[in-house]
C-alpha positions in Angstrom: 1.3 -5.8 -12.1 1.4 -9.3 -10.7 4.2 -11.4 -9.3 2.8 -14.4 -10.9 1.7 -15.5 -14.4 -1.7 -14.1 -15.3 -1.3 -10.4 -16.3 -3.9 -10.7 -19.0 -6.4 -12.3 -16.6 -5.9 -9.5 -14.1 -6.6 -6.9 -16.8 -9.7 -8.8 -18.0 -10.9 -9.0 -14.4 -10.5 -5.3 -14.0 -12.7 -4.7 -17.1 -15.3 -7.2 -15.8 -15.4 -5.4 -12.5 -15.8 -2.0 -14.2 -18.6 -3.3 -16.3 -20.5 -4.3 -13.1 -23.5 -2.1 -12.4 -22.6 -2.4 -8.7 -19.3 -0.5 -9.0 -18.7 3.1 -9.9 -15.0 2.9 -9.8 -12.0 0.8 -8.8 -9.1 1.6 -6.5 -5.8 -0.2 -7.0 -3.2 -0.2 -4.2 0.2 -0.4 -5.8 3.6 -1.1 -4.2 6.5 0.1 -6.3 9.7 -1.8 -5.6 13.0 -0.8 -7.0 14.3 -3.3 -9.6 11.0 -5.3 -9.6 8.3 -3.0 -11.0 9.6 0.5 -10.8 9.6 0.8 -14.6 5.8 0.1 -14.5 4.8 3.1 -12.3 3.6 5.2 -15.3 1.7 2.2 -16.7 -0.4 2.2 -13.5 -1.1 5.9 -13.9 -2.0 5.2 -17.6 -4.8 2.9 -16.4 -6.6 5.9 -14.9 -6.8 7.9 -18.2 -9.7 6.1 -19.9 -11.2 4.1 -17.0 -12.7 5.0 -13.6 -9.7 3.5 -11.8 -7.9 5.2 -8.9 -4.3 4.2 -8.3 -2.8 4.7 -4.9 0.9 4.1 -4.4 1.4 2.6 -0.9 4.4 1.6 1.2 5.9 -1.9 0.9 5.2 -3.7 4.2 7.1 -7.0 4.5 5.7 -9.8 6.5 6.5 -13.4 7.3 6.4 -15.4 4.1 7.8 -12.6 1.9 11.5 -13.0 3.0 12.8 -12.8 -0.5 11.2 -9.4 -1.0 12.2 -8.0 2.4 15.8 -7.5 1.1 14.8 -5.6 -2.0 15.5 -1.8 -1.8 12.6 0.6 -2.2 12.3 3.3 -4.8 13.3 6.7 -3.4 11.2 9.7 -4.4 
């Protein structure tokens, strides 16, 4: 879910955001990368079962500064 330490903080932050009276739901944009997080795809879907979270799987778009990720192959269908 994160490329850096702090997975628990991310999940807690999602819960805090959902508890806000100003939000009705959350939308997560997720990039699935083969060999990096492809095993977590269903975990993202699981987030939507009990919480008002929408997950949208989007295309990996490399940019300057992400050189190490630009060589990673993408997950095929």
